[in-house]
C-alpha positions as CSV (number, residue, x, y, z in Angstrom):
1,M,5.8,36.7,-40.7
2,T,2.4,35.4,-42.4
3,W,3.8,31.8,-42.1
4,L,3.7,32.2,-38.1
5,W,-0.1,33.0,-38.3
6,I,-0.5,29.6,-40.2
7,A,2.0,27.7,-38.1
8,I,0.9,28.5,-34.6
9,P,-2.6,27.4,-35.2
10,V,-1.5,24.2,-37.0
11,A,1.0,23.4,-34.2
12,V,-2.0,24.0,-31.5
13,V,-4.0,21.8,-33.6
14,V,-1.5,19.1,-33.6
15,I,-0.6,19.2,-30.0
16,L,-4.3,19.0,-29.1
17,A,-4.9,16.0,-31.4
18,I,-1.8,14.3,-30.0
19,A,-3.0,15.0,-26.4
20,Y,-6.5,13.7,-27.3
21,V,-5.0,10.5,-28.6
22,V,-2.8,10.0,-25.7
23,I,-5.5,10.5,-23.2
24,R,-8.1,8.3,-25.0
25,N,-5.4,5.4,-25.4
26,G,-4.8,5.8,-21.5
27,I,-8.5,5.5,-20.8
28,V,-8.6,2.4,-23.1
29,Q,-5.7,0.7,-21.5
30,A,-7.2,1.5,-18.0
31,E,-10.6,-0.1,-19.2
32,N,-8.5,-3.2,-20.7
33,R,-6.8,-3.6,-17.3
34,C,-10.2,-3.6,-15.4
35,D,-11.3,-6.3,-17.9
36,N,-8.2,-8.4,-17.3
37,A,-8.6,-8.0,-13.5
38,W,-12.1,-9.2,-13.8
39,Q,-10.8,-12.2,-15.8
40,T,-8.3,-13.1,-13.0
41,I,-11.2,-12.9,-10.4
42,D,-13.4,-15.0,-12.8
43,A,-10.7,-17.6,-12.9
44,Q,-10.4,-17.9,-9.3
45,L,-14.1,-18.1,-8.9
46,Q,-14.0,-20.9,-11.3
47,R,-11.4,-22.7,-9.1
48,R,-13.8,-22.1,-6.2
49,Y,-16.8,-23.6,-8.0
50,D,-14.8,-26.6,-8.9
51,L,-13.7,-27.3,-5.3
52,I,-17.2,-26.8,-3.7
53,P,-19.0,-30.1,-4.8
54,N,-16.1,-32.1,-3.5
55,L,-16.5,-30.3,-0.2
56,V,-20.2,-30.8,0.0
57,E,-19.9,-34.4,-0.7
58,T,-17.3,-34.9,2.0
59,V,-19.3,-33.1,4.4
60,K,-22.6,-34.7,3.4
61,G,-21.1,-38.1,4.5
62,Y,-20.6,-36.9,8.2
63,A,-23.3,-34.6,8.5
64,A,-26.1,-35.8,6.2
65,H,-28.9,-34.1,8.5
66,E,-27.4,-30.6,7.7
67,E,-29.4,-30.6,4.4
68,G,-30.3,-27.0,4.5
69,T,-26.9,-26.0,4.9
70,L,-25.6,-28.2,2.0
71,R,-28.5,-27.2,-0.4
72,A,-27.6,-23.3,0.4
73,V,-24.0,-23.8,-0.8
74,T,-25.1,-25.8,-3.8
75,D,-27.7,-23.3,-4.7
76,A,-25.4,-20.4,-4.0
77,R,-22.9,-22.0,-6.2
78,A,-25.2,-22.5,-9.0
79,A,-26.3,-18.8,-8.8
80,A,-22.7,-17.6,-8.7
81,A,-21.7,-19.8,-11.8
82,S,-24.6,-18.6,-13.9
83,A,-24.3,-14.9,-13.0
84,G,-24.3,-12.8,-16.2
85,S,-22.5,-9.5,-15.3
86,P,-19.8,-8.6,-12.9
87,A,-22.4,-7.0,-10.7
88,Q,-24.5,-10.0,-10.5
89,A,-21.4,-12.2,-10.0
90,M,-20.3,-10.1,-7.2
91,E,-23.7,-10.4,-5.4
92,A,-23.9,-14.1,-5.9
93,N,-20.4,-14.8,-4.7
94,N,-21.1,-12.9,-1.7
95,Q,-24.1,-15.2,-0.9
96,L,-21.7,-18.1,-1.7
97,T,-19.0,-16.8,0.6
98,D,-21.9,-16.5,3.3
99,A,-23.0,-20.2,2.6
100,I,-19.5,-21.6,2.7
101,G,-19.0,-19.9,6.0
102,R,-22.0,-21.5,7.4
103,L,-20.7,-25.1,6.1
104,F,-17.5,-24.6,7.8
105,A,-19.3,-23.5,11.0
106,V,-21.4,-26.6,10.6
107,A,-18.2,-28.7,10.1
108,E,-16.8,-27.4,13.6
109,A,-19.5,-29.6,15.4
110,Y,-18.3,-32.8,13.7
111,P,-14.9,-33.8,15.1
112,D,-14.4,-36.7,12.8
113,L,-15.2,-34.5,9.7
114,K,-12.6,-31.9,10.9
115,A,-10.0,-34.7,11.2
116,N,-10.8,-36.2,7.8
117,A,-7.7,-35.7,5.5
118,N,-9.9,-35.1,2.4
119,F,-12.0,-32.4,4.4
120,Q,-8.7,-30.9,5.7
121,Q,-7.2,-30.8,2.0
122,L,-10.3,-29.3,0.4
123,Q,-10.7,-26.6,3.2
124,A,-6.9,-25.9,2.7
125,E,-7.5,-25.4,-1.1
126,L,-10.6,-23.4,-0.5
127,S,-8.7,-21.1,1.9
128,D,-5.8,-20.6,-0.5
129,T,-8.4,-19.8,-3.2
130,E,-10.3,-17.5,-1.2
131,D,-7.0,-15.6,-0.4
132,K,-6.4,-15.5,-4.2
133,I,-9.9,-14.2,-4.8
134,A,-9.3,-11.6,-2.3
135,W,-6.2,-10.4,-3.9
136,A,-7.8,-10.4,-7.3
137,R,-10.6,-8.3,-6.1
138,Q,-8.3,-5.9,-4.5
139,S,-6.5,-5.7,-7.9
140,Y,-9.7,-5.3,-9.6
141,N,-10.8,-2.6,-7.5
142,D,-7.6,-0.7,-7.8
143,C,-8.0,-0.8,-11.7
144,V,-11.7,0.4,-11.3
145,L,-10.5,3.4,-9.3
146,T,-7.7,4.2,-11.9
147,Y,-10.2,4.0,-14.7
148,N,-12.8,5.8,-13.1
149,D,-10.4,8.6,-12.2
150,A,-9.2,8.7,-16.0
151,I,-12.9,9.2,-17.3
152,E,-14.1,11.4,-14.4
153,T,-11.4,14.0,-14.0
154,F,-10.4,16.7,-16.6
155,P,-9.2,16.3,-19.3
156,G,-10.0,12.6,-19.3
157,S,-13.8,13.4,-18.8
158,F,-13.7,15.6,-22.0
159,V,-12.0,12.8,-24.0
160,A,-14.2,10.0,-22.5
161,G,-17.6,11.8,-23.4
162,D,-20.3,9.3,-23.5
163,S,-18.2,6.6,-24.9
164,F,-16.9,5.2,-21.6
165,R,-19.0,4.6,-18.4
166,P,-17.8,4.2,-14.8
167,K,-17.3,0.8,-13.5
168,E,-18.4,-0.6,-10.3
169,G,-15.9,-1.8,-7.8
170,F,-16.2,-5.3,-5.9
171,V,-18.1,-4.5,-2.6
172,A,-18.3,-7.1,0.1
173,G,-21.7,-8.4,1.1
174,E,-23.7,-6.8,3.8
175,T,-22.9,-10.1,6.1
176,A,-19.4,-10.1,5.3
177,R,-18.5,-8.8,8.7
178,E,-21.0,-10.9,10.6
179,A,-20.1,-14.3,12.0
180,P,-22.2,-17.2,10.7
181,Q,-24.9,-18.4,13.0
182,V,-25.2,-21.9,13.5
183,R,-28.4,-23.6,14.9
184,F,-28.6,-27.4,15.7
């Protein structure tokens, strides 16, 4: 009978240790999925950054006097490409999205540009890339939700302690729902 007084506490400790390891590993896996999802966004953003100079050069040939719009796209691309953290990258890419929207709005005023095969190809590639970015952002936000739930709900919050910090999901910019305004 005395062995039961020893076995029960030992079994409880073993079960709690196993639960702790399983929960902690789940949190680490959720965090790794978030990092992987961000890398997917980053890869698509790099593709976007690579397309933009060609698009700007194509538009420049037809709309040279739209220097302000072209400069805004170039500056926004540079800021986005040099962002240090995911939060900075999200903000910079929101600004880049706005600038690209203004660039396409400007292109609407130039029928020869809209008919240019190179412009159409670049526009299609950029549109495809934007779709991939949107999908990757949604995937990232889903991973962030799962991770944050894992570290903020019990028993994960107990296991996470101060070792894990909540992540911020991707949030569209304030102007994401506004149509770009073009003035000639």
